[in-house]
C-alpha positions in Angstrom: 86.0 13.0 -138.9 85.4 11.2 -135.5 85.2 7.4 -135.6 82.0 5.5 -135.0 83.3 4.2 -131.7 84.0 7.7 -130.5 80.4 8.7 -131.4 79.1 5.8 -129.4 81.1 6.7 -126.3 80.2 10.4 -126.6 76.7 10.7 -128.1 75.7 14.2 -129.0 73.0 15.3 -126.5 69.7 16.5 -128.0 66.5 17.8 -126.7 64.7 14.9 -128.2 67.0 12.4 -126.6 66.8 14.0 -123.2 63.1 13.7 -123.3 63.3 10.0 -123.7 65.6 9.4 -120.8 64.0 7.1 -118.2 61.0 6.3 -120.4 62.5 3.5 -122.5 60.2 4.5 -125.4 62.9 3.4 -127.9 61.7 -0.2 -127.4 58.1 0.7 -128.3 57.6 0.2 -132.1 56.3 3.2 -134.0 52.5 3.4 -133.9 52.3 1.1 -130.9 52.3 3.7 -128.1 48.5 3.9 -127.9 47.7 0.4 -128.9 46.3 -0.6 -125.4 44.1 2.5 -125.5 42.8 1.6 -129.0 42.3 -2.0 -127.9 40.2 -0.6 -125.0 38.0 1.3 -127.4 37.7 -1.4 -130.0 37.6 -4.5 -127.9 34.1 -6.2 -128.1 34.9 -8.1 -124.9 35.5 -5.1 -122.8 32.5 -5.7 -120.5 33.7 -9.2 -119.7 37.3 -8.1 -119.0 36.1 -5.3 -116.7 34.0 -7.7 -114.8 36.8 -10.2 -114.4 39.6 -7.8 -113.5 38.2 -4.2 -113.5 41.1 -2.6 -111.6 44.1 -4.4 -113.1 42.8 -3.9 -116.7 42.4 -0.2 -116.3 45.6 0.3 -114.4 47.7 -1.6 -116.9 46.2 0.3 -119.8 46.6 3.7 -118.2 50.2 3.0 -117.0 51.2 1.9 -120.5 49.8 5.0 -122.1 51.3 7.3 -119.4 54.8 6.1 -120.3 54.7 8.1 -123.5 53.4 11.4 -122.0 55.1 14.6 -120.8 54.4 13.5 -117.3 55.9 10.0 -117.6 58.4 10.3 -114.7 55.6 11.3 -112.3 53.4 8.3 -113.2 56.4 5.9 -113.0 56.8 6.8 -109.4 53.2 6.2 -108.4 51.8 3.1 -106.8 49.1 1.0 -108.5 46.7 2.0 -105.7 47.2 5.7 -106.5 46.6 5.1 -110.2 43.5 3.1 -109.4 42.2 5.9 -107.2 42.8 8.5 -110.0 41.0 6.3 -112.5 38.0 5.5 -110.3 37.6 9.1 -109.1 37.7 10.3 -112.7 35.2 7.7 -113.9 32.8 8.1 -111.1 33.4 11.9 -110.5 33.1 11.3 -106.8 35.3 10.3 -103.8 36.6 6.7 -103.8 38.9 4.5 -101.7 42.4 6.0 -101.4 41.1 9.6 -101.7 43.4 10.8 -98.9 46.5 10.0 -101.0 44.9 11.8 -104.0 44.3 14.9 -101.8 48.0 14.9 -100.7 49.2 14.8 -104.3 46.5 16.8 -106.1 48.8 19.8 -106.6 51.5 17.7 -108.1 48.9 15.9 -110.2 47.6 19.3 -111.5 51.1 20.4 -112.4 51.7 17.2 -114.4 48.4 17.6 -116.2 49.4 21.2 -117.1 52.7 19.8 -118.6 50.7 17.4 -120.8 48.3 20.1 -122.0 51.1 22.6 -122.6 52.8 20.2 -124.9 49.5 19.7 -126.8 49.1 23.5 -127.2 52.7 24.1 -128.3 53.1 21.2 -130.8 52.1 22.1 -134.3 51.2 18.6 -135.6 49.0 16.1 -133.9 50.6 12.8 -132.9 50.0 9.7 -130.9 52.1 11.2 -128.1 49.7 14.2 -127.9 46.7 11.9 -127.8 48.4 10.1 -124.9 48.9 13.4 -123.2 45.2 14.3 -123.7 44.0 10.9 -122.4 46.1 10.9 -119.2 45.6 14.6 -118.5 41.8 14.3 -118.7 41.7 11.5 -116.1 44.1 13.5 -113.9 42.1 16.8 -114.2 38.8 15.0 -113.5 40.2 13.3 -110.4 41.8 16.6 -109.2 38.5 18.4 -109.5 36.9 16.1 -107.0 39.5 16.8 -104.3 40.1 20.5 -104.8 39.8 22.6 -101.7 36.9 25.0 -101.9 39.0 27.8 -100.6 41.8 27.2 -103.2 40.5 29.6 -105.7 43.9 29.8 -107.5 43.8 26.1 -108.3 40.1 26.3 -109.4 40.9 29.1 -111.8 44.0 27.4 -113.1 42.0 24.2 -113.9 39.3 26.2 -115.7 42.0 27.7 -118.0 43.6 24.3 -118.6 40.3 22.7 -119.5 39.5 25.6 -121.8 42.8 25.5 -123.7 42.5 21.7 -124.0 39.0 21.8 -125.6 39.9 24.7 -128.0 43.2 23.2 -129.1 41.7 19.8 -129.8 38.8 21.5 -131.7 41.2 23.4 -133.9 43.1 20.3 -134.8 40.2 17.9 -135.1 40.5 17.4 -138.8 44.0 15.9 -138.4 42.9 13.4 -135.7 42.3 9.9 -136.8 40.8 8.2 -133.7 37.9 10.6 -133.5 35.7 8.3 -131.4 38.3 8.3 -128.6 38.7 12.1 -128.8 35.0 12.7 -128.7 34.7 10.9 -125.4 37.7 12.8 -124.0 36.4 16.2 -125.1 33.0 15.4 -123.6 34.7 14.4 -120.3 36.7 17.7 -120.3 33.5 19.7 -121.0 31.7 18.1 -118.2 34.6 18.8 -115.8 34.7 22.4 -116.9 31.0 22.7 -116.2 31.3 21.4 -112.7 34.1 23.8 -111.9 32.0 26.8 -113.2 29.2 25.7 -111.0 31.4 25.9 -107.9 31.7 29.6 -108.5 28.0 30.0 -107.7 28.6 29.2 -104.0 31.1 32.1 -103.7 29.2 35.0 -105.0 29.2 34.2 -108.7 25.9 33.6 -110.5 25.6 30.4 -112.5 22.9 27.8 -112.6 22.6 24.3 -113.9 20.0 23.3 -116.5 18.4 19.9 -116.2 18.7 18.1 -119.4 21.4 20.3 -121.0 24.3 18.5 -122.6 26.6 17.3 -119.7 24.5 19.7 -117.5 26.7 22.5 -118.5 25.8 25.6 -116.5 24.6 29.0 -117.8 25.2 32.4 -116.3 22.3 34.3 -114.8 21.4 37.9 -115.6 22.7 39.1 -112.2 25.5 41.7 -112.2 26.9 40.1 -109.1 29.8 38.3 -110.8 33.5 37.5 -110.4 34.1 39.1 -107.0 36.4 36.3 -105.9 37.8 34.8 -109.1 41.2 35.8 -110.6 39.7 35.3 -114.1 38.4 38.6 -115.5 34.7 38.7 -116.2 35.0 39.0 -120.0 37.5 36.0 -120.1 35.1 33.8 -118.2 32.3 34.5 -120.7 34.6 33.7 -123.6 35.7 30.5 -121.9 32.0 29.3 -121.6 31.1 30.3 -125.2 34.3 29.0 -126.9 34.3 25.8 -124.9 30.7 25.0 -125.9 31.4 25.7 -129.6 34.6 23.7 -129.4 33.0 20.5 -128.0 30.1 20.8 -130.6 32.7 21.1 -133.4 34.3 17.9 -132.2 30.9 16.2 -132.1 30.1 17.5 -135.6 33.3 16.1 -137.0 32.5 12.8 -135.4 29.2 12.9 -137.3 30.9 13.7 -140.6 33.3 10.8 -140.1 30.3 8.5 -139.5 28.7 7.7 -136.2 30.6 4.9 -134.6 28.3 2.4 -132.8 30.8 1.8 -130.1 29.5 1.2 -126.6 32.9 1.1 -124.9 34.4 4.5 -125.6 32.3 6.4 -123.0 33.2 3.8 -120.4 36.7 5.2 -120.3 35.3 8.1 -118.3 32.0 6.7 -117.1 30.1 9.6 -118.6 28.2 7.9 -121.5 26.6 4.6 -122.0 27.5 4.9 -125.7 28.2 7.5 -128.4 24.9 7.1 -130.2 23.5 10.3 -128.9 21.0 12.2 -131.1 23.3 14.5 -133.0 20.6 16.9 -134.1 19.2 17.4 -130.6 22.6 17.8 -129.0 23.6 20.5 -131.6 20.4 22.5 -131.6 19.6 22.3 -127.9 23.1 23.1 -126.7 23.4 26.1 -129.1 20.0 27.4 -128.2 19.8 26.8 -124.4 23.5 27.0 -123.4 25.7 28.9 -126.0 23.3 31.6 -126.9 22.4 32.3 -123.3 26.1 32.8 -122.5 26.3 35.2 -125.5 23.3 37.2 -124.6 24.2 37.6 -120.9 27.7 38.6 -122.0 26.2 41.2 -124.3 24.5 42.7 -121.2 27.8 42.7 -119.3 29.9 45.1 -121.3 30.7 43.0 -124.4 31.6 44.7 -127.7 29.2 44.5 -130.6 31.8 42.9 -132.9 32.4 40.1 -130.3 28.7 39.3 -130.0 28.2 39.3 -133.8 31.2 37.0 -134.2 29.8 34.5 -131.7 26.4 34.6 -133.5 28.0 33.9 -136.8 30.1 31.1 -135.3 27.1 29.3 -133.9 25.2 29.8 -137.2 28.1 28.5 -139.3 28.4 25.4 -137.1 24.7 24.5 -137.3 24.5 25.3 -141.0 27.5 23.1 -141.8 26.0 20.3 -139.7 22.8 20.6 -141.7 24.7 20.3 -145.0 26.1 16.9 -143.8 22.8 15.6 -142.5 21.2 13.1 -144.8 17.7 13.2 -143.2 15.8 16.1 -144.8 13.6 16.7 -141.8 16.6 17.0 -139.4 18.5 19.1 -141.9 15.7 21.7 -141.9 15.6 21.5 -138.0 19.3 22.4 -137.9 18.9 25.2 -140.5 16.1 26.7 -138.5 18.2 26.7 -135.4 21.1 28.2 -137.4 18.9 31.1 -138.5 17.7 31.8 -135.0 21.3 31.6 -133.7 22.4 34.2 -136.3 19.8 36.5 -134.8 20.6 35.4 -131.2 17.0 34.4 -130.7 16.4 32.2 -127.6 13.7 31.9 -125.0 11.4 34.9 -124.4 12.5 34.9 -120.8 15.9 36.3 -121.7 16.3 40.1 -121.5 16.6 42.1 -124.7 20.0 42.9 -126.1 21.5 46.3 -125.5 20.3 48.8 -128.2 23.6 49.4 -129.8 24.4 45.6 -130.1 20.9 44.8 -131.4 21.1 47.6 -134.0 24.5 46.4 -135.3 23.3 42.8 -135.3 20.4 43.6 -137.5 22.5 45.6 -139.9 25.0 42.8 -140.4 22.8 39.7 -139.9 19.3 40.7 -140.7 19.3 40.4 -144.5 21.4 37.2 -144.4 18.9 35.6 -142.1 16.1 36.4 -144.5 18.1 34.8 -147.4 18.8 31.7 -145.4 15.1 31.4 -144.5 13.7 31.2 -148.0 16.6 29.0 -149.1 15.9 26.6 -146.3 12.2 26.3 -147.2 12.9 26.0 -150.9 15.5 23.3 -150.3 13.2 21.2 -148.1 10.4 21.3 -150.7 12.7 20.4 -153.5 14.2 17.4 -151.7 11.0 16.1 -150.3 9.1 16.7 -153.6 5.9 17.6 -151.9 3.1 19.4 -153.6 2.6 23.0 -152.6 0.8 24.7 -151.1 0.9 21.9 -148.5 -1.3 22.1 -145.3 -0.4 18.5 -144.4 3.4 18.7 -144.0 3.8 19.5 -140.4 7.5 20.1 -140.7 7.1 22.8 -143.3 4.2 24.3 -141.4 6.2 24.5 -138.2 9.2 26.0 -139.9 7.2 28.8 -141.4 5.2 29.4 -138.3 8.2 29.8 -136.0 10.7 31.5 -138.4 8.0 33.6 -140.1 7.0 35.2 -136.8 10.6 36.2 -136.1 11.2 37.5 -139.6 8.0 39.5 -139.7 9.1 41.3 -136.5 12.7 41.6 -137.9 11.5 43.2 -141.1 9.9 46.1 -139.2 13.2 46.8 -137.4 15.5 46.6 -140.5 17.0 50.0 -141.3 16.8 49.3 -145.0 13.8 47.5 -146.6 15.0 44.5 -148.6 13.7 42.2 -151.3 14.9 39.3 -149.3 11.8 39.6 -147.1 9.6 39.6 -150.2 11.4 36.4 -151.5 10.7 34.7 -148.2 7.1 35.8 -148.1 6.7 34.5 -151.6 7.8 31.0 -150.6 5.8 31.1 -147.5 2.6 31.9 -149.4 3.4 29.2 -152.0 4.3 26.6 -149.4 1.6 26.9 -146.7 -0.5 29.9 -147.6 0.5 32.0 -144.6 0.5 35.7 -145.4 2.3 38.4 -143.4 0.0 40.1 -140.9 1.4 43.6 -141.3 -0.2 46.0 -143.7 3.2 47.4 -144.3 3.9 44.4 -146.5 1.3 45.4 -149.1 2.5 49.0 -148.9 6.0 47.9 -149.5 5.0 45.9 -152.6 3.1 48.8 -154.0 6.0 51.2 -153.4 8.5 48.8 -155.0 6.3 48.6 -158.1 6.8 52.3 -158.5 10.6 51.9 -158.5 11.9 52.6 -162.1 15.2 50.9 -161.3 13.7 47.5 -160.8 13.9 45.0 -163.7 11.0 43.3 -165.4 11.6 40.0 -163.6 11.5 41.7 -160.2 8.3 43.6 -161.0 6.7 40.4 -162.3 7.7 38.6 -159.1 6.1 41.4 -157.0 2.9 41.3 -159.0 2.8 37.5 -158.6 3.2 37.8 -154.8 0.4 40.4 -154.6 -1.9 38.1 -156.7 -1.1 35.2 -154.4 -2.0 37.2 -151.3 -5.3 38.3 -152.9 -6.2 34.8 -153.9 -5.5 33.4 -150.4 -7.5 36.3 -148.9 -10.4 35.5 -151.1 -10.2 31.8 -150.2 -10.2 32.7 -146.5 -13.3 35.0 -146.9 -15.0 32.4 -149.0 
């Protein structure tokens, strides 16, 4: 057996040891690698420090964190002026002093960011080192976006893929991340950067447009077929990038909500994108799903997507909103989220959007039609139970609005369903009980009459049908009277 002195003279090389060479991380106590970053997030005196020494404070923090990343050797060689330029360009998302140096090194910077993200994707377990990689790479990617040459399509496409993989990877591991407030700010920063890159495609023959007021102004595709003439990313991949990235950032925001909103007005200042993290959770979730994610899905449906893909996206959006409603303590907001979830399951957005292709719409109705009817009556019943209001109620505007908007969609849906279902009758029963709104189609009365003739139905079902018919007659008599 070799002696201890011999082992000291000839240490066994290892992959882990080689990675540490030149970084001097051995002297950093465990758990201390991200301490400056956490102090940045948690320090109540951040505003005062930034006013006193705005550049030195950010440079020191960034340099310290960068020492523990996959690109540590690159950052050790850079001057403070270059690091300052990267940080300011990332935070302001515009050209700053020293931009020429950033332009000269933007290819190297992009490669180093790729190293950091690659390590995040490949590692199975989340660690402080990965969070350092994510923080440093985000600043680097945002700065590189500003100085990218418009003719350098290869770099544009490469950055789009890097940003996409970053968002999806963090979203998949979000339940294992402790410092969720920091990661929320990082993911929003990545999402904003991805949106800006997608918008640049519009100037080169690709059709995207920005929506004023959408979350981070993320763009949506237009209905034009003139797409992807100059991008190396296949059309179907680009659609998936837009959809998955939006769902990923919303999943991170939802997890932040589950952990408890952190009233921290400093986190967003790391990237200059938010004044605080106290955004309206319900509005962000519902509006982003309805006006961004579902638009991407529907346009993709008209551009050669498979039915199973579209249905999978619809279910994913529905599940995210429904889970968000389950964690919402405010009953009014919970019903608002559930209403958006039902519409997402049916891919219902603005009337200005073209209809879905016939085959996709037919399969969507077969797989999601009856579940949507079930979710609708359960939503209404849950709201009434939790608010303990007397029904029928003509004064509760939330309940009235829910039945007016959802009821119209479900009345039309019922006529298109290939198989008539009791779920629609259940919903109509609750709608009549809650707000006295009866379905306008005569087919409803015919359906009830035909169902009464079914010998296979149990006594409870027949009694329910008779009860609904009597309710309809009573409300009709009240209206005539």
